[in-house]
C-alpha positions, 0 to 999 in steps of 0.5 A: 914948828919943826920936828926931828924924826928918824928916817931911812935915807938914800945917800949913795948911788954906788952900783951894787951887784946883789949876787956879788955885793962885796960888802953890805947891800945897804951901803947906799942907805943910812938911818938918820935924824931929819927935820920934818916941818909943818904942812904947807898950803894944800898939804898934810902932816902924817905919821906912816903906820906900815910901809912896804919895801918896793922893788923900786926902793931896792933898785934905787938902793942898789944904784941901778941905772934906771933910778939914777935920776933920783936926787940924793939924799932922799927918804924913800918909801911909797907903799904905805898906810898913814894916819893924818896928824895935821892939815896945812892951810886950805887942806882941812876938809878935803874929801871929808878927811879929818885928823886921825883918819887912816889913808893910803897916799897915791905915790904918783901925782900929776902936774894938774895942767888941763892940757895934760892928757893923763891929768885930764883923764884922772890918770896921774900915773901917765902924766909925763911930769909926775912927781913920785913920793919917795923919789921926787920928794921925801917918802914914808920910811920916816916917823913923820912925813908931809905930803899933798892932801890930794894924794890921800885915798881913805882906807876902806872901813874894815881894812887894816893898816897892814892891808893898807900897805899893800894897796899900792902894789896891788893897784899896779898889778890889778891894772895890768892883770884886770884892766890890760889883760883878759884872764879867763877860767881854763887859761894857763898863765906864766908869771915871770918873777916871784917878788911880791908883784909877781906873787900878786899877779899870780893870785889875781890870775888864780882868782880869775880861774886861770892855772898859774906858774911862777918863775924864779932863779935858784936863790928863790927856790927855798923862800919865794918859790916854795911859798908860791907852790904852797899857794897853788902855783907851779914853780919853775926855776930858770937856771943860768943860760936857760929860757922859759921857752926852753923849759916849757918846750921840754915839759913842765909838770903842773901841780895837778900832774899834767903838763903845764901849757898847751901839749899840742903846741909845745907847752905854749901858754895863753898869757905871760905877766913879766914881773922879774925885771930881767932883760932876758925874760922880756926879750924871750917872753913871746917865744913861750906864748901862743899866737895872739896871746897876751904879754903884760909888762909890769917890771922896769929894766936897768938896760935896753932890751933886745926885741925880735920885732918882726917875730912879735908882729907875725905872732899877733900877740898883744903886749901892754905895759903898766906904770904906777896907778891912780886913785881909781886903781887904789879903790879897785885894790881895796875892793879886791882885798875886801872881797878876798881876791888877795891877802897880804898875810901869807906873804908879809914879814913885818919888821920893827922900824929899828930893823929897817936896814935888815928889812932892806937887806932881806928884801934885796937879797930875796930872803923874804916875800914881802918886807913891811916896816911897822913904822908907827903901826902895830902888827 
């Protein structure tokens, strides 16, 4: 049996400048009716409940070069909570799952070859042959979806389906902040970029006892940076031609009235979490960080980034990168929500599914901290 459902489809690859769009930001997208078949061997049919709009969805929709590999047409969406409808052959009973269960699918699925280091270690996100939900196969911005059952991580009892939609981005950031970095009470940490990944990073650093500043550009002042300040983070607006290092050196006043960063060292900070995806932010990141400080890169970039390698070597700084997440990271994210380390409610703007193009436009234009689609869920 084949169902026809409504889905958001990525059709075009035109390069669109969100600052000078010359037309709708969503012109590479269309809402279409698509066929969703029965689940095959090892697969499940699910109905997406809540689906978050990821920055990568926006990048692909804007035709950025680092997403040119995505084949069109494609139903996008991978940050989601879903309800199991039916099992394909051999899938029923996997992990004790049953019809009606709410799960969060891991977007990155490894090749499964025992010779693959990432798969062997249970880290599908570091498999070089991984398949990504919403990019390699049709994703969650549809009324129904088929996916492999082994992607499914049960949503912890007590968590809502809306909270389930943020498990994936939280799992990625938690890997960076909690696994790759050492954030301690008393540290000054700058998060570059005030999209949801940056705001999650700020919340996790704050929960670890750090004092946190969040950067953005002028268009972020009224929504994302305003919210960041309300959440207790020092906002820093980086203007055209400015760098974070220059801002810190000139002096940034923290919310408590003192100077943010090390006054003796010209405002240098202990750690920097790069979530903006702006090449200049990464190229100059080390200039604002202490010797032997930490830099964690969570963003990706549409072009190569110039890098002062000798200066980095002499700084003794440690730089780490983050790519996706695993089942283990999903479990960690659910525990963080359960323990109150991160709450999506202050950040989420929930849209009915018939407003999906509006949600995409608001997200790409930075008019919302986090757009989440209620596909089959109720806010």
